[in-house]
C-alpha positions, 0 to 999 in steps of 0.5 A, spaced: 465 490 544 462 491 537 466 494 532 463 497 525 463 493 518 462 496 511 460 493 505 462 496 499 458 493 493 461 495 486 460 494 479 464 499 475 472 499 474 476 503 479 477 511 478 485 512 479 483 519 480 480 517 487 486 513 489 488 518 495 481 519 498 479 511 498 486 509 501 485 515 506 478 511 508 481 505 508 486 507 513 481 510 517 477 504 517 483 500 519 485 504 525 478 504 527 478 497 527 472 497 522 472 491 517 471 493 510 467 487 506 467 488 498 463 485 493 465 486 486 461 484 480 463 484 473 470 487 474 476 487 478 478 492 483 485 493 486 482 498 491 477 493 494 482 488 494 486 492 498 481 495 503 478 488 504 486 485 506 488 491 510 481 491 514 481 483 515 474 483 511 472 479 505 473 480 498 467 476 494 467 476 486 462 472 484 462 469 477 456 472 472 453 465 474 454 466 481 451 473 481 444 469 481 445 467 488 448 474 490 443 474 496 446 467 499 453 469 498 453 475 502 449 472 507 454 467 508 460 471 507 459 478 509 453 477 515 457 473 520 461 477 525 468 477 527 467 471 532 463 467 527 468 468 521 473 465 525 469 458 525 467 459 518 471 456 512 472 462 508 474 462 501 482 463 500 484 470 499 486 472 492 493 475 491 492 482 493 495 487 488 498 493 492 500 497 486 498 505 487 496 510 483 499 516 481 496 522 483 498 526 476 497 521 471 492 516 475 496 510 472 498 504 476 505 504 479 510 498 481 515 504 484 513 511 486 515 517 489 511 519 496 510 526 498 512 526 506 506 531 508 500 528 504 502 521 502 500 523 495 504 518 490 507 520 483 511 516 478 516 522 478 519 525 483 526 526 483 526 533 481 520 536 484 520 542 488 513 542 490 507 537 491 502 538 486 497 535 491 498 539 498 503 544 495 508 543 500 515 545 498 521 540 498 528 542 498 532 540 492 537 534 494 544 537 496 549 534 491 554 531 496 561 530 494 564 523 496 570 524 500 576 519 499 577 515 506 584 515 507 586 509 511 590 510 518 598 509 518 599 501 518 593 499 514 591 497 507 583 497 506 582 497 513 586 491 515 592 492 519 599 490 515 605 488 518 610 493 519 617 492 517 622 492 523 625 498 525 632 498 523 638 500 528 
């Protein structure tokens, strides 16, 4: 049976403030088995790299010289359905940049904190009490004291030790 297919044609840079919205769309398409094919003109797009990768779509990034034949590129790479794509020699996928954008600062992050309710991403989160995106309240992490483990009698560092013979 036929599934959906989307073509995203972009000629501008990503807007990190739109990261959550874009990723929600990508995850919805992925769950619905909708392919997102992407054509990026004159720039790079982390969002569309992730979209095409996660939905098994095609990412086409023609050079300025190749843009003159854009119609042919799109007909060749984007128009074929799933079955035909398996038979075509598609270009090797580019390395996908899986960094995420901070909800507050819009900067791209290698490591981040994630709200467990709305999945918004933040550059700092170790002292957050409330998510700025969905206003969910978090319990501050409880500081637990480490208890010193006491080895059972006859053991040192968890290993049995020879006991002296009882004296008579």
